[in-house]
C-alpha positions as CSV (number, residue, x, y, z in Angstrom):
1,X,-24.6,-22.2,37.4
2,X,-21.8,-20.2,36.0
3,X,-21.0,-20.8,32.6
4,X,-18.4,-19.4,30.5
5,X,-18.6,-18.1,26.7
6,X,-15.6,-18.2,24.7
7,X,-16.3,-16.2,21.6
8,X,-13.0,-16.5,20.2
9,X,-9.6,-15.2,19.8
10,X,-10.8,-17.3,16.2
11,X,-14.3,-17.1,15.8
12,X,-17.1,-16.6,12.8
13,X,-18.1,-13.3,14.3
14,X,-14.6,-11.8,14.3
15,X,-12.8,-10.8,11.8
16,X,-9.4,-10.8,13.1
17,X,-8.3,-12.6,16.9
18,X,-9.9,-11.1,20.1
19,X,-11.4,-13.0,23.1
20,X,-14.7,-12.4,24.8
21,X,-15.3,-14.8,28.3
22,X,-18.6,-14.3,28.4
23,X,-20.1,-15.8,31.6
24,X,-24.0,-16.4,32.1
25,X,-26.3,-17.7,34.3
26,X,-28.4,-19.5,32.0
27,X,-29.3,-16.8,29.4
28,X,-28.5,-14.0,31.8
29,X,-25.1,-12.6,31.6
30,X,-23.3,-12.0,34.1
31,X,-19.9,-11.3,33.9
32,X,-17.4,-10.4,30.8
33,X,-13.3,-10.4,29.9
34,X,-12.1,-8.9,27.3
35,X,-8.3,-9.7,25.6
36,X,-7.0,-8.0,22.9
37,X,-3.8,-8.4,21.0
38,X,-3.0,-11.6,19.9
39,X,-1.9,-10.0,16.5
40,X,0.4,-7.3,16.6
41,X,1.7,-5.7,13.4
42,X,4.4,-3.3,14.6
43,X,3.2,-0.6,13.1
44,X,4.0,2.3,14.9
45,X,7.1,0.6,15.3
46,X,8.0,0.3,11.8
47,X,6.7,4.0,11.3
48,X,10.5,5.0,12.8
49,X,12.3,2.8,10.0
50,X,10.2,5.0,6.7
51,X,10.7,8.1,5.7
52,X,7.2,10.4,6.4
53,X,6.1,9.8,2.4
54,X,6.6,5.9,2.9
55,X,4.4,6.3,6.5
56,X,0.9,8.0,5.1
57,X,1.0,4.1,3.4
58,X,2.0,2.1,6.4
59,X,-0.8,3.9,8.4
60,X,-3.2,3.7,5.3
61,X,-3.1,0.0,6.5
62,X,-3.9,0.1,10.2
63,X,-7.8,-0.5,9.3
64,X,-9.0,-0.8,5.5
65,X,-12.3,0.5,6.7
66,X,-10.0,3.8,7.6
67,X,-7.9,3.4,5.0
68,X,-8.6,7.2,5.1
69,X,-9.0,8.6,8.1
70,X,-5.4,7.1,10.1
71,X,-3.5,9.4,7.4
72,X,-5.5,12.2,7.7
73,X,-5.0,12.2,11.4
74,X,-1.1,11.8,10.6
75,X,-1.1,14.6,8.7
76,X,-2.6,16.5,10.5
77,X,0.2,15.9,13.3
78,X,3.0,16.4,11.1
79,X,1.4,19.2,9.2
80,X,0.4,20.8,13.2
81,X,4.6,19.9,14.6
82,X,6.0,22.3,11.2
83,X,2.9,24.7,11.1
84,X,2.3,23.7,7.2
85,X,-0.8,25.4,6.4
86,X,-2.5,23.3,3.4
87,X,-4.4,24.7,0.4
88,X,-7.7,25.4,0.7
89,X,-9.0,23.1,-2.7
90,X,-6.8,19.8,-0.6
91,X,-9.0,20.9,2.3
92,X,-12.5,19.9,0.2
93,X,-10.8,17.0,-1.7
94,X,-9.9,15.9,2.1
95,X,-13.5,16.1,3.4
96,X,-15.3,14.7,-0.3
97,X,-13.0,11.1,0.5
98,X,-13.6,11.5,4.6
99,X,-17.3,11.2,4.1
100,X,-17.5,9.0,0.8
101,X,-15.5,6.6,3.7
102,X,-17.1,7.6,6.3
103,X,-21.0,6.3,3.9
104,X,-19.3,3.4,2.9
105,X,-18.5,2.6,6.2
106,X,-21.6,3.2,7.9
107,X,-23.3,1.4,5.3
108,X,-21.2,-1.8,5.4
109,X,-22.5,-1.7,9.3
110,X,-25.9,-1.7,8.3
111,X,-25.4,-4.7,6.7
112,X,-23.3,-6.7,8.5
113,X,-26.0,-5.8,11.5
114,X,-29.1,-7.1,9.6
115,X,-27.2,-9.7,8.7
116,X,-26.4,-10.1,12.3
117,X,-30.1,-10.1,13.7
118,X,-31.5,-12.7,10.9
119,X,-32.5,-9.9,8.2
120,X,-30.6,-10.5,5.1
121,X,-32.6,-8.7,2.9
122,X,-30.7,-6.0,4.8
123,X,-27.7,-6.7,5.0
124,X,-28.1,-7.0,0.6
125,X,-29.4,-3.8,0.0
126,X,-27.2,-2.1,2.3
127,X,-23.7,-3.8,0.5
128,X,-26.1,-2.8,-2.9
129,X,-25.4,1.1,-2.5
130,X,-21.9,1.0,-0.6
131,X,-20.7,-0.4,-3.5
132,X,-21.5,3.2,-5.6
133,X,-19.4,4.9,-2.9
134,X,-16.9,1.9,-4.1
135,X,-17.0,2.4,-7.4
136,X,-17.1,6.5,-6.7
137,X,-13.8,6.1,-5.0
138,X,-12.3,3.8,-7.4
139,X,-13.2,6.4,-10.3
140,X,-11.8,9.4,-8.2
141,X,-8.5,7.4,-6.9
142,X,-8.1,3.8,-8.8
143,X,-8.9,1.8,-5.4
144,X,-12.0,0.9,-4.2
145,X,-10.2,0.9,-0.7
146,X,-6.9,1.8,0.5
147,X,-7.6,5.3,-2.7
148,X,-3.7,6.5,-1.7
149,X,-5.1,10.4,-1.6
150,X,-3.5,12.0,1.0
151,X,-0.1,13.6,1.1
152,X,1.4,16.0,4.0
153,X,0.8,19.5,2.8
154,X,-2.6,18.2,0.9
155,X,-3.4,15.5,-1.5
156,X,-1.4,13.2,-3.8
157,X,-3.9,13.9,-5.8
158,X,-6.9,15.8,-7.5
159,X,-11.0,15.3,-7.8
160,X,-11.6,15.8,-11.6
161,X,-14.0,18.6,-12.3
162,X,-15.3,16.1,-14.8
163,X,-16.0,13.7,-11.5
164,X,-18.4,16.0,-10.1
165,X,-21.4,15.3,-12.1
166,X,-20.8,11.1,-11.5
167,X,-20.5,12.3,-7.7
168,X,-23.4,14.3,-7.6
169,X,-26.0,12.2,-8.5
170,X,-24.2,8.9,-6.6
171,X,-25.4,11.6,-3.7
172,X,-29.2,11.7,-5.3
173,X,-28.9,8.2,-5.3
174,X,-28.1,7.9,-2.4
175,X,-30.0,10.0,-0.3
176,X,-33.4,8.2,-0.7
177,X,-32.0,4.7,-0.2
178,X,-30.9,5.9,3.5
179,X,-34.2,7.4,3.6
180,X,-35.4,4.2,3.3
181,X,-33.3,1.8,5.4
182,X,-34.3,4.6,8.4
183,X,-37.6,3.9,7.5
184,X,-37.1,0.5,7.8
185,X,-35.2,0.5,10.6
186,X,-38.2,2.8,12.5
187,X,-41.2,1.5,11.3
188,X,-40.6,-2.4,12.0
189,X,-42.2,-3.4,14.8
190,X,-39.4,-6.6,15.0
191,X,-36.5,-4.3,14.4
192,X,-37.9,-2.5,17.1
193,X,-38.4,-5.5,19.5
194,X,-34.7,-6.8,18.7
195,X,-33.1,-3.7,19.1
196,X,-34.8,-1.0,21.3
197,X,-33.4,-1.4,24.6
198,X,-30.4,-3.9,24.1
199,X,-27.3,-3.3,25.2
200,X,-28.2,-0.2,26.5
201,X,-25.3,2.6,27.0
202,X,-25.6,5.0,29.9
203,X,-24.2,8.8,29.5
204,X,-22.2,8.1,33.1
205,X,-20.9,4.7,32.2
206,X,-20.0,6.4,27.9
207,X,-18.2,9.5,29.6
208,X,-16.4,6.7,32.4
209,X,-15.2,4.3,29.4
210,X,-14.3,7.5,28.0
211,X,-16.8,6.2,24.2
212,X,-15.9,8.4,21.1
213,X,-18.1,8.3,17.9
214,X,-21.6,7.4,17.3
215,X,-21.1,5.1,20.1
216,X,-20.5,8.1,22.6
217,X,-23.6,10.5,20.1
218,X,-25.8,7.4,21.1
219,X,-25.7,7.8,24.2
220,X,-26.5,11.5,24.5
221,X,-22.5,13.6,24.6
222,X,-22.6,16.2,21.8
223,X,-19.1,15.6,20.3
224,X,-17.6,15.5,17.0
225,X,-13.6,16.2,16.2
226,X,-15.4,17.8,12.8
227,X,-16.9,20.6,15.2
228,X,-15.4,20.3,17.9
229,X,-11.2,20.7,15.8
230,X,-12.0,21.8,13.3
231,X,-10.1,20.4,10.0
232,X,-10.1,19.7,6.5
233,X,-13.0,22.0,5.7
234,X,-15.5,21.0,8.3
235,X,-16.3,24.6,9.3
236,X,-16.6,25.5,5.5
237,X,-19.6,24.0,5.6
238,X,-22.9,23.7,6.9
239,X,-24.2,20.1,8.9
240,X,-24.8,18.7,12.3
241,X,-23.6,16.9,14.6
242,X,-26.4,13.6,15.5
243,X,-27.0,12.8,18.7
244,X,-29.5,10.1,20.4
245,X,-29.8,9.9,23.6
246,X,-31.2,6.1,24.3
247,X,-27.5,4.6,24.1
248,X,-28.8,1.0,22.7
249,X,-28.5,-0.7,19.2
250,X,-30.9,0.7,18.2
251,X,-29.9,4.5,19.1
252,X,-26.5,3.3,17.4
253,X,-28.0,2.2,14.2
254,X,-29.8,6.0,14.1
255,X,-27.0,7.5,14.9
256,X,-24.6,6.0,12.0
257,X,-27.7,6.5,9.2
258,X,-28.9,9.9,9.9
259,X,-24.7,10.5,10.1
260,X,-24.8,9.2,6.3
261,X,-28.1,11.5,5.8
262,X,-25.5,14.8,7.0
263,X,-21.7,12.9,4.9
264,X,-24.0,13.7,1.4
265,X,-24.9,16.9,2.8
266,X,-21.3,17.6,3.4
267,X,-20.1,16.3,0.2
268,X,-23.0,18.2,-2.2
269,X,-21.5,21.5,-0.9
270,X,-17.6,20.6,-0.9
271,X,-18.3,20.1,-5.1
272,X,-20.2,22.8,-5.1
273,X,-17.7,25.2,-3.9
274,X,-14.3,23.6,-4.5
275,X,-11.8,26.9,-5.1
276,X,-9.6,26.5,-7.7
277,X,-5.8,26.2,-6.9
278,X,-2.6,24.1,-5.8
279,X,-3.8,20.6,-4.1
280,X,-0.4,20.8,-2.2
281,X,2.0,22.6,-0.8
282,X,6.3,21.8,-1.4
283,X,7.5,20.3,2.4
284,X,11.5,20.5,2.1
285,X,12.1,19.3,5.5
286,X,10.4,18.1,8.9
287,X,11.7,19.9,11.5
288,X,12.9,18.8,15.1
289,X,9.2,18.7,17.4
290,X,6.4,17.6,18.3
291,X,2.5,17.3,16.9
292,X,-0.6,16.3,16.7
293,X,-3.4,15.2,14.8
294,X,-6.7,13.8,15.1
295,X,-9.3,13.3,12.7
296,X,-13.3,12.8,13.0
297,X,-13.3,8.4,12.2
298,X,-16.3,6.9,11.0
299,X,-16.0,5.1,14.1
300,X,-15.0,8.8,16.3
301,X,-11.9,10.0,17.3
302,X,-8.8,8.8,15.5
303,X,-5.5,10.1,17.2
304,X,-2.1,10.3,16.2
305,X,0.7,11.9,18.2
306,X,4.0,11.8,16.4
307,X,7.9,13.5,17.5
308,X,10.9,14.4,14.7
309,X,14.7,14.3,15.9
310,X,15.0,16.8,12.5
311,X,15.9,13.6,10.4
312,X,13.5,12.0,7.1
313,X,11.8,9.6,9.5
314,X,9.6,10.3,12.7
315,X,11.6,9.4,15.8
316,X,8.3,7.9,17.5
317,X,4.3,7.6,15.9
318,X,1.7,6.9,18.5
319,X,-1.5,5.6,17.6
320,X,-5.0,5.4,19.3
321,X,-7.7,4.5,17.0
322,X,-11.7,4.8,18.3
323,X,-12.3,0.8,19.3
324,X,-9.3,0.9,21.6
325,X,-11.7,3.2,23.6
326,X,-15.5,2.3,22.5
327,X,-15.2,-1.6,23.4
328,X,-14.0,-1.6,27.2
329,X,-17.6,0.0,27.7
330,X,-18.9,-3.8,27.0
331,X,-18.7,-4.0,30.5
332,X,-20.9,-2.1,30.8
333,X,-23.3,-2.7,28.1
334,X,-23.4,-6.9,28.5
335,X,-24.8,-6.8,32.3
336,X,-27.6,-8.2,32.4
337,X,-28.3,-8.9,29.0
338,X,-29.0,-12.5,27.1
339,X,-26.9,-14.9,25.6
340,X,-29.0,-14.4,22.3
341,X,-28.1,-10.8,21.9
342,X,-23.9,-11.2,22.2
343,X,-23.4,-11.0,18.7
344,X,-25.2,-7.6,18.2
345,X,-24.0,-5.8,20.8
346,X,-21.0,-7.0,20.1
347,X,-20.8,-5.4,16.6
348,X,-23.3,-2.6,17.7
349,X,-19.3,-0.6,18.4
350,X,-18.4,-1.3,15.0
351,X,-15.0,-2.7,16.1
352,X,-11.6,-2.4,14.7
353,X,-9.7,-5.7,15.9
354,X,-6.3,-4.8,15.1
355,X,-7.0,-1.2,16.2
356,X,-6.8,-2.3,19.7
357,X,-2.9,-4.1,19.0
358,X,-1.1,-2.9,21.5
359,X,2.5,-4.9,22.2
360,X,2.3,-6.0,26.2
361,X,5.5,-5.9,28.6
362,X,6.0,-9.3,30.9
363,X,7.5,-9.0,34.7
364,X,9.5,-12.5,34.5
365,X,10.3,-12.7,37.8
366,X,13.7,-9.6,37.8
367,X,11.6,-7.1,37.1
368,X,9.4,-4.9,34.7
369,X,11.5,-5.1,30.9
370,X,10.7,-4.8,27.7
371,X,11.2,-7.7,25.0
372,X,13.1,-6.8,22.5
373,X,12.5,-8.8,18.9
374,X,15.7,-11.5,19.5
375,X,13.8,-12.2,23.2
376,X,10.6,-12.4,21.1
377,X,12.5,-14.9,18.5
378,X,13.8,-17.3,21.4
379,X,10.9,-17.8,23.3
380,X,9.4,-18.1,20.3
381,X,11.8,-21.4,18.8
382,X,12.8,-22.9,22.4
383,X,8.8,-23.6,22.9
384,X,9.0,-25.2,19.7
385,X,11.8,-27.2,20.9
386,X,10.2,-28.1,24.0
387,X,7.4,-29.4,21.2
388,X,9.3,-31.2,19.2
389,X,11.0,-33.4,22.4
390,X,8.0,-33.9,23.5
391,X,6.7,-35.8,20.4
392,X,10.2,-36.5,19.3
393,X,9.2,-40.7,17.4
394,X,5.5,-40.5,17.1
395,X,4.1,-41.4,13.9
396,X,1.5,-39.0,12.0
397,X,-0.9,-42.1,13.3
398,X,0.5,-41.6,16.8
399,X,-0.1,-37.8,17.0
400,X,-3.6,-37.8,15.0
401,X,-5.1,-40.8,18.4
């Protein structure tokens, strides 16, 4: 007999509203359906009423864990549009901040993955060393999250020379701990049995579903925006793209942990090679035109498209976050798995559900149309009136029956 297990739109596993309908026969998963856009924040539309500088602070709020990825992608798009070359020092600062964010994100994910399978010690240890990165962010930017470091033409804040030693010391402290985590994953027979072969994504399916970032790299796809479309200082330092072949939950964990070691390597080189000079160039105005900016966020390619009409506000901003293309691969990863593995497979792509929210179009019988804000308010008010009329005259005790 088939049974549907609804996960969401509000569920202890989900930080944000999302709905997964998992169809099972006994303990075996036979189908899954995913529904998004339960919560729409209208960031793309809001950007049209903000100045270019204000939009940077707006897109920082797309995702807390990617709070420097979206600003860098947006700045890259506007700099592409206006043909702006940022100073060398700004390139290195952007790389340091982006790689610190990658370490922060991967450690957060690793800790939660341990928590989801009952290894709470892994959770506590991973988050303990994530605190080192958060404290470092607070020292160099003033914030543990949403760092406000980026601006069009460079960076908003500098990294002081007296902070170099603190950065390097933190990297020295993190590296052996990450190696310890890698050993714990690869040497623990229980973890291997729990993760190996679970939620397997083939290379063909990874390509078919257009996956990006660690999800794609865990399935044998050698892709990384930092190398393939260089920005910041990534083409000025030595590092390698981490690729695994199995495409299962274990491979996704290994990719992320090995990427932390590469991030540490990049940060050390950026600190050692940090050039002197300005951190930004003056940007008097943004001309009409179009620009594209990409950034390798911790979850994968973050894409921003900007169109300018010559005013001080963008005429259009389009964002494609990595979770929007990674989450649909669940269709090929869940079929045949067991109910007990639902939670770790869901978590394995490190999903950010608020990044997937999009406005929908509806067909009301008269043809396709776009609902305006007034239309949405009208629908909401009409529903409220229907509910009020339905329960008019009912006492509180009656309603609670």
